[in-house]
N, CA, C and O atoms as a GROMACS GRO file, in nm:
protein
  564
    1MET      N    1  -2.350   1.797   0.650
    1MET     CA    2  -2.416   1.668   0.663
    1MET      C    3  -2.312   1.557   0.658
    1MET      O    4  -2.229   1.553   0.568
    2SER      N    5  -2.317   1.469   0.754
    2SER     CA    6  -2.225   1.357   0.758
    2SER      C    7  -2.272   1.247   0.662
    2SER      O    8  -2.392   1.218   0.652
    3THR      N    9  -2.176   1.187   0.594
    3THR     CA   10  -2.208   1.075   0.506
    3THR      C   11  -2.171   0.943   0.572
    3THR      O   12  -2.173   0.838   0.507
    4SER      N   13  -2.136   0.948   0.700
    4SER     CA   14  -2.093   0.828   0.770
    4SER      C   15  -2.209   0.734   0.798
    4SER      O   16  -2.317   0.777   0.837
    5GLN      N   17  -2.184   0.608   0.778
    5GLN     CA   18  -2.280   0.503   0.813
    5GLN      C   19  -2.220   0.417   0.924
    5GLN      O   20  -2.262   0.303   0.945
    6THR      N   21  -2.122   0.473   0.996
    6THR     CA   22  -2.054   0.399   1.101
    6THR      C   23  -2.066   0.475   1.233
    6THR      O   24  -1.976   0.550   1.270
    7PRO      N   25  -2.177   0.456   1.303
    7PRO     CA   26  -2.194   0.524   1.431
    7PRO      C   27  -2.094   0.472   1.535
    7PRO      O   28  -2.036   0.364   1.519
    8GLU      N   29  -2.076   0.550   1.639
    8GLU     CA   30  -1.984   0.511   1.745
    8GLU      C   31  -2.026   0.377   1.806
    8GLU      O   32  -2.143   0.353   1.834
    9VAL      N   33  -1.926   0.290   1.826
    9VAL     CA   34  -1.948   0.159   1.886
    9VAL      C   35  -1.884   0.162   2.024
    9VAL      O   36  -1.771   0.207   2.039
   10SER      N   37  -1.956   0.114   2.123
   10SER     CA   38  -1.902   0.109   2.259
   10SER      C   39  -1.895  -0.036   2.305
   10SER      O   40  -1.952  -0.126   2.243
   11ILE      N   41  -1.824  -0.056   2.415
   11ILE     CA   42  -1.808  -0.191   2.471
   11ILE      C   43  -1.876  -0.195   2.606
   11ILE      O   44  -1.857  -0.108   2.691
   12GLN      N   45  -1.957  -0.298   2.624
   12GLN     CA   46  -2.018  -0.327   2.754
   12GLN      C   47  -1.990  -0.472   2.785
   12GLN      O   48  -2.041  -0.563   2.719
   13GLY      N   49  -1.907  -0.493   2.887
   13GLY     CA   50  -1.867  -0.631   2.917
   13GLY      C   51  -1.784  -0.686   2.803
   13GLY      O   52  -1.680  -0.630   2.769
   14LYS      N   53  -1.830  -0.794   2.744
   14LYS     CA   54  -1.757  -0.856   2.632
   14LYS      C   55  -1.828  -0.835   2.498
   14LYS      O   56  -1.797  -0.905   2.402
   15GLU      N   57  -1.921  -0.740   2.492
   15GLU     CA   58  -1.998  -0.720   2.369
   15GLU      C   59  -1.987  -0.576   2.320
   15GLU      O   60  -1.962  -0.483   2.396
   16PHE      N   61  -2.005  -0.561   2.189
   16PHE     CA   62  -2.008  -0.429   2.125
   16PHE      C   63  -2.152  -0.382   2.114
   16PHE      O   64  -2.244  -0.462   2.093
   17TYR      N   65  -2.172  -0.251   2.126
   17TYR     CA   66  -2.305  -0.190   2.111
   17TYR      C   67  -2.292  -0.061   2.032
   17TYR      O   68  -2.191   0.009   2.041
   18VAL      N   69  -2.398  -0.029   1.955
   18VAL     CA   70  -2.406   0.102   1.891
   18VAL      C   71  -2.435   0.200   2.004
   18VAL      O   72  -2.538   0.189   2.071
   19ALA      N   73  -2.346   0.295   2.025
   19ALA     CA   74  -2.354   0.382   2.142
   19ALA      C   75  -2.484   0.460   2.150
   19ALA      O   76  -2.541   0.476   2.258
   20SER      N   77  -2.532   0.509   2.037
   20SER     CA   78  -2.651   0.596   2.038
   20SER      C   79  -2.782   0.521   2.056
   20SER      O   80  -2.881   0.580   2.099
   21THR      N   81  -2.785   0.392   2.024
   21THR     CA   82  -2.911   0.318   2.030
   21THR      C   83  -2.910   0.202   2.129
   21THR      O   84  -3.014   0.144   2.159
   22ALA      N   85  -2.792   0.169   2.180
   22ALA     CA   86  -2.774   0.054   2.268
   22ALA      C   87  -2.806  -0.080   2.199
   22ALA      O   88  -2.820  -0.183   2.265
   23GLU      N   89  -2.818  -0.077   2.067
   23GLU     CA   90  -2.838  -0.199   1.989
   23GLU      C   91  -2.706  -0.275   1.982
   23GLU      O   92  -2.601  -0.215   1.963
   24ARG      N   93  -2.711  -0.407   1.996
   24ARG     CA   94  -2.590  -0.487   1.989
   24ARG      C   95  -2.529  -0.478   1.850
   24ARG      O   96  -2.600  -0.485   1.749
   25PHE      N   97  -2.398  -0.463   1.846
   25PHE     CA   98  -2.325  -0.455   1.721
   25PHE      C   99  -2.254  -0.588   1.699
   25PHE      O  100  -2.168  -0.628   1.777
   26ILE      N  101  -2.291  -0.656   1.592
   26ILE     CA  102  -2.232  -0.785   1.558
   26ILE      C  103  -2.133  -0.763   1.444
   26ILE      O  104  -2.169  -0.714   1.337
   27VAL      N  105  -2.008  -0.801   1.468
   27VAL     CA  106  -1.904  -0.786   1.366
   27VAL      C  107  -1.923  -0.895   1.260
   27VAL      O  108  -1.932  -1.013   1.292
   28ARG      N  109  -1.928  -0.851   1.134
   28ARG     CA  110  -1.929  -0.941   1.019
   28ARG      C  111  -1.809  -0.900   0.934
   28ARG      O  112  -1.820  -0.813   0.847
   29GLY      N  113  -1.696  -0.961   0.960
   29GLY     CA  114  -1.575  -0.910   0.900
   29GLY      C  115  -1.495  -1.010   0.822
   29GLY      O  116  -1.516  -1.131   0.830
   30VAL      N  117  -1.400  -0.956   0.748
   30VAL     CA  118  -1.304  -1.035   0.673
   30VAL      C  119  -1.167  -0.969   0.687
   30VAL      O  120  -1.156  -0.849   0.711
   31ALA      N  121  -1.064  -1.050   0.672
   31ALA     CA  122  -0.928  -0.997   0.664
   31ALA      C  123  -0.904  -0.955   0.519
   31ALA      O  124  -0.929  -1.032   0.426
   32LEU      N  125  -0.856  -0.835   0.502
   32LEU     CA  126  -0.833  -0.782   0.368
   32LEU      C  127  -0.683  -0.768   0.346
   32LEU      O  128  -0.619  -0.680   0.403
   33SER      N  129  -0.629  -0.856   0.265
   33SER     CA  130  -0.486  -0.854   0.237
   33SER      C  131  -0.466  -0.878   0.088
   33SER      O  132  -0.529  -0.964   0.028
   34THR      N  133  -0.378  -0.800   0.030
   34THR     CA  134  -0.349  -0.815  -0.112
   34THR      C  135  -0.212  -0.879  -0.134
   34THR      O  136  -0.173  -0.902  -0.249
   35LYS      N  137  -0.141  -0.908  -0.030
   35LYS     CA  138  -0.005  -0.962  -0.042
   35LYS      C  139  -0.001  -1.097  -0.115
   35LYS      O  140   0.098  -1.126  -0.182
   36LYS      N  141  -0.105  -1.178  -0.104
   36LYS     CA  142  -0.103  -1.312  -0.164
   36LYS      C  143  -0.156  -1.313  -0.307
   36LYS      O  144  -0.161  -1.418  -0.372
   37VAL      N  145  -0.195  -1.195  -0.357
   37VAL     CA  146  -0.243  -1.186  -0.494
   37VAL      C  147  -0.131  -1.124  -0.578
   37VAL      O  148  -0.104  -1.005  -0.566
   38PRO      N  149  -0.065  -1.204  -0.662
   38PRO     CA  150   0.052  -1.154  -0.736
   38PRO      C  151   0.027  -1.022  -0.811
   38PRO      O  152   0.116  -0.937  -0.817
   39ALA      N  153  -0.091  -1.005  -0.866
   39ALA     CA  154  -0.118  -0.883  -0.942
   39ALA      C  155  -0.145  -0.763  -0.851
   39ALA      O  156  -0.147  -0.649  -0.899
   40LEU      N  157  -0.163  -0.787  -0.722
   40LEU     CA  158  -0.196  -0.680  -0.628
   40LEU      C  159  -0.096  -0.673  -0.513
   40LEU      O  160  -0.135  -0.690  -0.397
   41GLN      N  161   0.027  -0.651  -0.540
   41GLN     CA  162   0.127  -0.638  -0.434
   41GLN      C  163   0.120  -0.497  -0.378
   41GLN      O  164   0.207  -0.413  -0.406
   42ILE      N  165   0.017  -0.471  -0.298
   42ILE     CA  166  -0.009  -0.338  -0.243
   42ILE      C  167   0.026  -0.342  -0.095
   42ILE      O  168  -0.032  -0.421  -0.019
   43ALA      N  169   0.120  -0.258  -0.053
   43ALA     CA  170   0.163  -0.257   0.087
   43ALA      C  171   0.062  -0.188   0.179
   43ALA      O  172   0.053  -0.223   0.296
   44ASP      N  173  -0.014  -0.091   0.127
   44ASP     CA  174  -0.107  -0.014   0.210
   44ASP      C  175  -0.239   0.001   0.133
   44ASP      O  176  -0.258   0.098   0.060
   45ILE      N  177  -0.328  -0.094   0.149
   45ILE     CA  178  -0.455  -0.095   0.075
   45ILE      C  179  -0.544   0.023   0.112
   45ILE      O  180  -0.631   0.061   0.034
   46LEU      N  181  -0.524   0.081   0.231
   46LEU     CA  182  -0.605   0.194   0.275
   46LEU      C  183  -0.554   0.329   0.224
   46LEU      O  184  -0.618   0.431   0.247
   47ALA      N  185  -0.440   0.330   0.157
   47ALA     CA  186  -0.384   0.455   0.105
   47ALA      C  187  -0.475   0.512  -0.003
   47ALA      O  188  -0.534   0.439  -0.083
   48ASP      N  189  -0.486   0.645  -0.004
   48ASP     CA  190  -0.572   0.711  -0.101
   48ASP      C  191  -0.535   0.682  -0.246
   48ASP      O  192  -0.620   0.695  -0.334
   49GLU      N  193  -0.412   0.645  -0.272
   49GLU     CA  194  -0.372   0.610  -0.409
   49GLU      C  195  -0.448   0.486  -0.458
   49GLU      O  196  -0.450   0.459  -0.578
   50ASN      N  197  -0.509   0.411  -0.367
   50ASN     CA  198  -0.587   0.292  -0.402
   50ASN      C  199  -0.737   0.316  -0.400
   50ASN      O  200  -0.815   0.221  -0.399
   51LEU      N  201  -0.778   0.442  -0.399
   51LEU     CA  202  -0.920   0.476  -0.389
   51LEU      C  203  -1.002   0.412  -0.500
   51LEU      O  204  -1.107   0.354  -0.472
   52ASP      N  205  -0.958   0.420  -0.624
   52ASP     CA  206  -1.037   0.362  -0.734
   52ASP      C  207  -1.055   0.211  -0.717
   52ASP      O  208  -1.165   0.160  -0.737
   53LEU      N  209  -0.949   0.141  -0.681
   53LEU     CA  210  -0.960  -0.004  -0.658
   53LEU      C  211  -1.058  -0.033  -0.546
   53LEU      O  212  -1.143  -0.122  -0.557
   54MET      N  213  -1.045   0.041  -0.437
   54MET     CA  214  -1.136   0.018  -0.323
   54MET      C  215  -1.280   0.051  -0.360
   54MET      O  216  -1.370  -0.028  -0.334
   55LYS      N  217  -1.301   0.166  -0.420
   55LYS     CA  218  -1.437   0.214  -0.451
   55LYS      C  219  -1.506   0.131  -0.558
   55LYS      O  220  -1.626   0.104  -0.548
   56ASN      N  221  -1.433   0.092  -0.660
   56ASN     CA  222  -1.494   0.026  -0.774
   56ASN      C  223  -1.490  -0.127  -0.771
   56ASN      O  224  -1.568  -0.193  -0.839
   57THR      N  225  -1.400  -0.184  -0.693
   57THR     CA  226  -1.385  -0.329  -0.693
   57THR      C  227  -1.405  -0.390  -0.554
   57THR      O  228  -1.491  -0.476  -0.536
   58ILE      N  229  -1.325  -0.348  -0.459
   58ILE     CA  230  -1.325  -0.415  -0.329
   58ILE      C  231  -1.449  -0.385  -0.247
   58ILE      O  232  -1.514  -0.477  -0.197
   59ILE      N  233  -1.485  -0.258  -0.232
   59ILE     CA  234  -1.601  -0.224  -0.149
   59ILE      C  235  -1.730  -0.285  -0.204
   59ILE      O  236  -1.810  -0.335  -0.124
   60PRO      N  237  -1.757  -0.285  -0.334
   60PRO     CA  238  -1.878  -0.352  -0.383
   60PRO      C  239  -1.880  -0.502  -0.349
   60PRO      O  240  -1.986  -0.557  -0.320
   61GLN      N  241  -1.765  -0.567  -0.351
   61GLN     CA  242  -1.760  -0.709  -0.315
   61GLN      C  243  -1.784  -0.727  -0.165
   61GLN      O  244  -1.851  -0.822  -0.124
   62LEU      N  245  -1.730  -0.637  -0.084
   62LEU     CA  246  -1.755  -0.643   0.061
   62LEU      C  247  -1.904  -0.623   0.089
   62LEU      O  248  -1.961  -0.687   0.178
   63ALA      N  249  -1.967  -0.533   0.014
   63ALA     CA  250  -2.111  -0.508   0.032
   63ALA      C  251  -2.192  -0.633  -0.002
   63ALA      O  252  -2.288  -0.666   0.067
   64LYS      N  253  -2.153  -0.704  -0.108
   64LYS     CA  254  -2.222  -0.828  -0.145
   64LYS      C  255  -2.212  -0.932  -0.033
   64LYS      O  256  -2.304  -1.013  -0.015
   65LEU      N  257  -2.102  -0.930   0.040
   65LEU     CA  258  -2.082  -1.024   0.150
   65LEU      C  259  -2.146  -0.975   0.281
   65LEU      O  260  -2.143  -1.046   0.382
   66ASN      N  261  -2.203  -0.856   0.278
   66ASN     CA  262  -2.265  -0.796   0.397
   66ASN      C  263  -2.162  -0.773   0.509
   66ASN      O  264  -2.194  -0.789   0.627
   67VAL      N  265  -2.041  -0.736   0.471
   67VAL     CA  266  -1.932  -0.712   0.565
   67VAL      C  267  -1.948  -0.575   0.628
   67VAL      O  268  -1.982  -0.478   0.561
   68ASN      N  269  -1.924  -0.568   0.759
   68ASN     CA  270  -1.926  -0.437   0.825
   68ASN      C  271  -1.793  -0.404   0.892
   68ASN      O  272  -1.781  -0.300   0.958
   69MET      N  273  -1.691  -0.491   0.876
   69MET     CA  274  -1.560  -0.465   0.933
   69MET      C  275  -1.454  -0.538   0.853
   69MET      O  276  -1.473  -0.653   0.814
   70ILE      N  277  -1.342  -0.470   0.829
   70ILE     CA  278  -1.228  -0.535   0.764
   70ILE      C  279  -1.108  -0.530   0.857
   70ILE      O  280  -1.088  -0.432   0.930
   71ARG      N  281  -1.030  -0.635   0.854
   71ARG     CA  282  -0.904  -0.641   0.927
   71ARG      C  283  -0.795  -0.615   0.825
   71ARG      O  284  -0.778  -0.692   0.730
   72VAL      N  285  -0.721  -0.506   0.844
   72VAL     CA  286  -0.613  -0.469   0.752
   72VAL      C  287  -0.483  -0.488   0.828
   72VAL      O  288  -0.466  -0.439   0.940
   73TYR      N  289  -0.390  -0.559   0.765
   73TYR     CA  290  -0.269  -0.598   0.835
   73TYR      C  291  -0.168  -0.487   0.854
   73TYR      O  292  -0.093  -0.489   0.951
   74GLN      N  293  -0.165  -0.390   0.765
   74GLN     CA  294  -0.070  -0.281   0.784
   74GLN      C  295  -0.108  -0.160   0.700
   74GLN      O  296  -0.175  -0.170   0.597
   75ALA      N  297  -0.063  -0.047   0.748
   75ALA     CA  298  -0.078   0.079   0.675
   75ALA      C  299   0.050   0.158   0.698
   75ALA      O  300   0.123   0.136   0.794
   76ASP      N  301   0.076   0.249   0.608
   76ASP     CA  302   0.194   0.334   0.617
   76ASP      C  303   0.152   0.471   0.668
   76ASP      O  304   0.074   0.539   0.600
   77PRO      N  305   0.199   0.514   0.784
   77PRO     CA  306   0.156   0.643   0.838
   77PRO      C  307   0.199   0.762   0.753
   77PRO      O  308   0.153   0.874   0.776
   78GLN      N  309   0.287   0.740   0.656
   78GLN     CA  310   0.329   0.849   0.568
   78GLN      C  311   0.229   0.874   0.455
   78GLN      O  312   0.234   0.978   0.389
   79ASN      N  313   0.138   0.778   0.432
   79ASN     CA  314   0.037   0.792   0.326
   79ASN      C  315  -0.087   0.862   0.378
   79ASN      O  316  -0.115   0.863   0.498
   80SER      N  317  -0.162   0.922   0.285
   80SER     CA  318  -0.293   0.976   0.318
   80SER      C  319  -0.396   0.863   0.309
   80SER      O  320  -0.390   0.780   0.219
   81HIS      N  321  -0.490   0.862   0.404
   81HIS     CA  322  -0.593   0.758   0.408
   81HIS      C  323  -0.734   0.816   0.414
   81HIS      O  324  -0.830   0.741   0.426
   82GLN      N  325  -0.746   0.947   0.405
   82GLN     CA  326  -0.874   1.014   0.425
   82GLN      C  327  -0.983   0.968   0.329
   82GLN      O  328  -1.095   0.940   0.372
   83GLN      N  329  -0.953   0.961   0.201
   83GLN     CA  330  -1.056   0.928   0.102
   83GLN      C  331  -1.103   0.784   0.113
   83GLN      O  332  -1.222   0.756   0.105
   84VAL      N  333  -1.009   0.692   0.130
   84VAL     CA  334  -1.048   0.551   0.141
   84VAL      C  335  -1.126   0.527   0.270
   84VAL      O  336  -1.226   0.456   0.268
   85MET      N  337  -1.082   0.585   0.380
   85MET     CA  338  -1.154   0.568   0.506
   85MET      C  339  -1.294   0.629   0.496
   85MET      O  340  -1.390   0.573   0.550
   86ALA      N  341  -1.307   0.743   0.429
   86ALA     CA  342  -1.439   0.805   0.410
   86ALA      C  343  -1.529   0.716   0.325
   86ALA      O  344  -1.648   0.703   0.353
   87GLU      N  345  -1.474   0.656   0.222
   87GLU     CA  346  -1.553   0.567   0.134
   87GLU      C  347  -1.598   0.443   0.210
   87GLU      O  348  -1.712   0.398   0.196
   88LEU      N  349  -1.509   0.387   0.290
   88LEU     CA  350  -1.547   0.273   0.374
   88LEU      C  351  -1.657   0.312   0.471
   88LEU      O  352  -1.754   0.238   0.490
   89SER      N  353  -1.644   0.429   0.533
   89SER     CA  354  -1.743   0.477   0.628
   89SER      C  355  -1.879   0.496   0.561
   89SER      O  356  -1.982   0.459   0.617
   90LYS      N  357  -1.879   0.554   0.442
   90LYS     CA  358  -2.005   0.573   0.368
   90LYS      C  359  -2.075   0.441   0.342
   90LYS      O  360  -2.198   0.436   0.327
   91ASN      N  361  -1.997   0.334   0.336
   91ASN     CA  362  -2.052   0.202   0.308
   91ASN      C  363  -2.070   0.118   0.435
   91ASN      O  364  -2.092  -0.002   0.427
   92GLY      N  365  -2.061   0.182   0.551
   92GLY     CA  366  -2.086   0.113   0.676
   92GLY      C  367  -1.979   0.013   0.716
   92GLY      O  368  -2.008  -0.085   0.784
   93ILE      N  369  -1.855   0.038   0.674
   93ILE     CA  370  -1.747  -0.057   0.701
   93ILE      C  371  -1.645   0.004   0.798
   93ILE      O  372  -1.586   0.108   0.772
   94TYR      N  373  -1.627  -0.067   0.910
   94TYR     CA  374  -1.528  -0.030   1.010
   94TYR      C  375  -1.395  -0.097   0.976
   94TYR      O  376  -1.390  -0.189   0.895
   95VAL      N  377  -1.287  -0.049   1.041
   95VAL     CA  378  -1.153  -0.103   1.016
   95VAL      C  379  -1.089  -0.144   1.148
   95VAL      O  380  -1.091  -0.070   1.246
   96MET      N  381  -1.031  -0.264   1.148
   96MET     CA  382  -0.939  -0.306   1.253
   96MET      C  383  -0.800  -0.302   1.190
   96MET      O  384  -0.774  -0.374   1.093
   97LEU      N  385  -0.713  -0.219   1.244
   97LEU     CA  386  -0.583  -0.197   1.181
   97LEU      C  387  -0.471  -0.261   1.262
   97LEU      O  388  -0.458  -0.241   1.382
   98GLY      N  389  -0.389  -0.338   1.192
   98GLY     CA  390  -0.270  -0.396   1.253
   98GLY      C  391  -0.161  -0.292   1.269
   98GLY      O  392  -0.135  -0.214   1.177
   99LEU      N  393  -0.096  -0.290   1.384
   99LEU     CA  394   0.011  -0.195   1.410
   99LEU      C  395   0.149  -0.254   1.386
   99LEU      O  396   0.243  -0.181   1.354
  100ALA      N  397   0.163  -0.383   1.400
  100ALA     CA  398   0.292  -0.448   1.381
  100ALA      C  399   0.311  -0.487   1.234
  100ALA      O  400   0.216  -0.524   1.166
  101THR      N  401   0.433  -0.477   1.189
  101THR     CA  402   0.469  -0.520   1.054
  101THR      C  403   0.596  -0.605   1.065
  101THR      O  404   0.649  -0.624   1.174
  102SER      N  405   0.644  -0.655   0.953
  102SER     CA  406   0.768  -0.731   0.957
  102SER      C  407   0.886  -0.642   0.997
  102SER      O  408   0.985  -0.690   1.051
  103THR      N  409   0.875  -0.513   0.970
  103THR     CA  410   0.981  -0.418   1.006
  103THR      C  411   0.962  -0.364   1.148
  103THR      O  412   1.059  -0.350   1.222
  104TYR      N  413   0.839  -0.335   1.184
  104TYR     CA  414   0.809  -0.273   1.314
  104TYR      C  415   0.728  -0.368   1.401
  104TYR      O  416   0.606  -0.373   1.394
  105SER      N  417   0.798  -0.444   1.484
  105SER     CA  418   0.731  -0.536   1.575
  105SER      C  419   0.827  -0.573   1.687
  105SER      O  420   0.947  -0.547   1.678
  106ILE      N  421   0.773  -0.632   1.791
  106ILE     CA  422   0.858  -0.682   1.899
  106ILE      C  423   0.929  -0.806   1.846
  106ILE      O  424   0.865  -0.897   1.793
  107LYS      N  425   1.058  -0.810   1.859
  107LYS     CA  426   1.137  -0.923   1.810
  107LYS      C  427   1.111  -1.044   1.899
  107LYS      O  428   1.134  -1.038   2.020
  108GLN      N  429   1.064  -1.152   1.840
  108GLN     CA  430   1.020  -1.268   1.917
  108GLN      C  431   1.131  -1.334   1.998
  108GLN      O  432   1.107  -1.375   2.112
  109MET      N  433   1.248  -1.346   1.944
  109MET     CA  434   1.354  -1.419   2.013
  109MET      C  435   1.421  -1.338   2.124
  109MET      O  436   1.465  -1.394   2.224
  110SER      N  437   1.428  -1.206   2.107
  110SER     CA  438   1.498  -1.123   2.206
  110SER      C  439   1.404  -1.034   2.288
  110SER      O  440   1.447  -0.972   2.384
  111ALA      N  441   1.276  -1.029   2.248
  111ALA     CA  442   1.177  -0.942   2.313
  111ALA      C  443   1.214  -0.794   2.300
  111ALA      O  444   1.170  -0.712   2.381
  112GLU      N  445   1.293  -0.762   2.200
  112GLU     CA  446   1.334  -0.623   2.178
  112GLU      C  447   1.216  -0.540   2.126
  112GLU      O  448   1.146  -0.580   2.033
  113TYR      N  449   1.197  -0.427   2.188
  113TYR     CA  450   1.090  -0.333   2.150
  113TYR      C  451   1.156  -0.199   2.128
  113TYR      O  452   1.192  -0.130   2.223
  114THR      N  453   1.172  -0.161   2.002
  114THR     CA  454   1.251  -0.042   1.970
  114THR      C  455   1.167   0.085   1.971
  114THR      O  456   1.044   0.082   1.965
  115GLN      N  457   1.237   0.196   1.979
  115GLN     CA  458   1.170   0.326   1.970
  115GLN      C  459   1.105   0.343   1.834
  115GLN      O  460   0.998   0.404   1.824
  116ALA      N  461   1.167   0.290   1.728
  116ALA     CA  462   1.110   0.300   1.594
  116ALA      C  463   0.977   0.225   1.586
  116ALA      O  464   0.883   0.271   1.521
  117THR      N  465   0.969   0.109   1.652
  117THR     CA  466   0.844   0.032   1.656
  117THR      C  467   0.737   0.112   1.728
  117THR      O  468   0.623   0.121   1.681
  118PHE      N  469   0.772   0.169   1.841
  118PHE     CA  470   0.677   0.252   1.916
  118PHE      C  471   0.630   0.370   1.831
  118PHE      O  472   0.510   0.398   1.823
  119ASN      N  473   0.724   0.440   1.768
  119ASN     CA  474   0.690   0.558   1.688
  119ASN      C  475   0.597   0.523   1.573
  119ASN      O  476   0.502   0.596   1.545
  120HIS      N  477   0.623   0.411   1.507
  120HIS     CA  478   0.539   0.366   1.396
  120HIS      C  479   0.396   0.342   1.445
  120HIS      O  480   0.300   0.390   1.384
  121ALA      N  481   0.382   0.268   1.554
  121ALA     CA  482   0.249   0.239   1.609
  121ALA      C  483   0.181   0.368   1.654
  121ALA      O  484   0.062   0.386   1.628
  122ALA      N  485   0.253   0.456   1.720
  122ALA     CA  486   0.194   0.582   1.768
  122ALA      C  487   0.145   0.668   1.652
  122ALA      O  488   0.039   0.731   1.662
  123GLN      N  489   0.220   0.672   1.543
  123GLN     CA  490   0.177   0.750   1.426
  123GLN      C  491   0.047   0.694   1.368
  123GLN      O  492  -0.042   0.770   1.331
  124LEU      N  493   0.037   0.562   1.361
  124LEU     CA  494  -0.085   0.501   1.308
  124LEU      C  495  -0.204   0.527   1.401
  124LEU      O  496  -0.313   0.562   1.355
  125VAL      N  497  -0.184   0.511   1.530
  125VAL     CA  498  -0.292   0.538   1.625
  125VAL      C  499  -0.333   0.684   1.618
  125VAL      O  500  -0.453   0.715   1.617
  126ASP      N  501  -0.237   0.775   1.612
  126ASP     CA  502  -0.268   0.918   1.603
  126ASP      C  503  -0.354   0.948   1.481
  126ASP      O  504  -0.451   1.022   1.490
  127GLU      N  505  -0.319   0.890   1.367
  127GLU     CA  506  -0.396   0.916   1.245
  127GLU      C  507  -0.532   0.847   1.246
  127GLU      O  508  -0.635   0.912   1.228
  128PHE      N  509  -0.532   0.717   1.268
  128PHE     CA  510  -0.656   0.640   1.250
  128PHE      C  511  -0.757   0.661   1.362
  128PHE      O  512  -0.875   0.629   1.344
  129SER      N  513  -0.715   0.713   1.475
  129SER     CA  514  -0.812   0.742   1.581
  129SER      C  515  -0.900   0.861   1.544
  129SER      O  516  -1.001   0.885   1.610
  130ASN      N  517  -0.864   0.934   1.439
  130ASN     CA  518  -0.945   1.045   1.391
  130ASN      C  519  -1.061   1.002   1.301
  130ASN      O  520  -1.149   1.082   1.272
  131TYR      N  521  -1.062   0.878   1.257
  131TYR     CA  522  -1.167   0.830   1.168
  131TYR      C  523  -1.277   0.764   1.249
  131TYR      O  524  -1.250   0.684   1.338
  132ASP      N  525  -1.400   0.797   1.218
  132ASP     CA  526  -1.513   0.742   1.294
  132ASP      C  527  -1.531   0.592   1.272
  132ASP      O  528  -1.602   0.527   1.349
  133ASN      N  529  -1.470   0.538   1.170
  133ASN     CA  530  -1.487   0.396   1.141
  133ASN      C  531  -1.366   0.311   1.176
  133ASN      O  532  -1.355   0.197   1.130
  134THR      N  533  -1.274   0.364   1.257
  134THR     CA  534  -1.168   0.280   1.312
  134THR      C  535  -1.227   0.212   1.434
  134THR      O  536  -1.254   0.276   1.536
  135LEU      N  537  -1.246   0.081   1.424
  135LEU     CA  538  -1.308   0.006   1.534
  135LEU      C  539  -1.205  -0.033   1.638
  135LEU      O  540  -1.231  -0.026   1.758
  136SER      N  541  -1.086  -0.074   1.592
  136SER     CA  542  -0.984  -0.118   1.687
  136SER      C  543  -0.847  -0.126   1.619
  136SER      O  544  -0.834  -0.114   1.497
  137PHE      N  545  -0.748  -0.148   1.703
  137PHE     CA  546  -0.612  -0.171   1.656
  137PHE      C  547  -0.570  -0.310   1.704
  137PHE      O  548  -0.611  -0.356   1.810
  138SER      N  549  -0.488  -0.375   1.623
  138SER     CA  550  -0.435  -0.507   1.658
  138SER      C  551  -0.284  -0.496   1.669
  138SER      O  552  -0.219  -0.434   1.585
  139VAL      N  553  -0.229  -0.556   1.773
  139VAL     CA  554  -0.083  -0.551   1.790
  139VAL      C  555  -0.016  -0.685   1.764
  139VAL      O  556   0.105  -0.697   1.778
  140GLY      N  557  -0.093  -0.785   1.727
  140GLY     CA  558  -0.036  -0.915   1.695
  140GLY      C  559  -0.144  -1.010   1.650
  140GLY      O  560  -0.263  -0.979   1.661
  141ASN      N  561  -0.105  -1.123   1.600
  141ASN     CA  562  -0.204  -1.220   1.553
  141ASN      C  563  -0.254  -1.310   1.663
  141ASN      O  564  -0.337  -1.397   1.639
   0.00000   0.00000   0.00000
C-alpha cells in the first residue's frame, strides 16, 4: 500500500494538472532554507539525518500553512534522502530542488560550465527523479 499523497502532476500548456483526475494543480509553496537561521546551519535539509526536525517541526508548520510544495535550494547527492522525501510525500508536499550551488554552477563572468557542475546536477536528477513528489528542478534563480 502506498502512503503517498502526491499523485503524478502533468503539464498542459502553462498549467499543472493531477494526471489521474485532470484536476488543476495549484502550487501553494514556500522556499525552505535554513542558511539564514544561525541555530540551523544545515546544508541539506532533505537529508535523512534531519528526519526528526522535518517530521516534528518543519512539516507540521508547512501543514498549518496549507503548503503543497517546497523550494529547496540545495541537496548533497552523497546523502540519503529517502526517509525525508517519503515523509514529505505522506504529507502531500512536493519538492522543487535547486541544482546549482555556490560550488557547482555556471560561472557568471566567464560562462564556464565544468564537468564537476554537470556531474553534481546529474547525480541529483538521477536520485530525485525516483521520488514521486519531486515536482521540478531549478537551475537558477
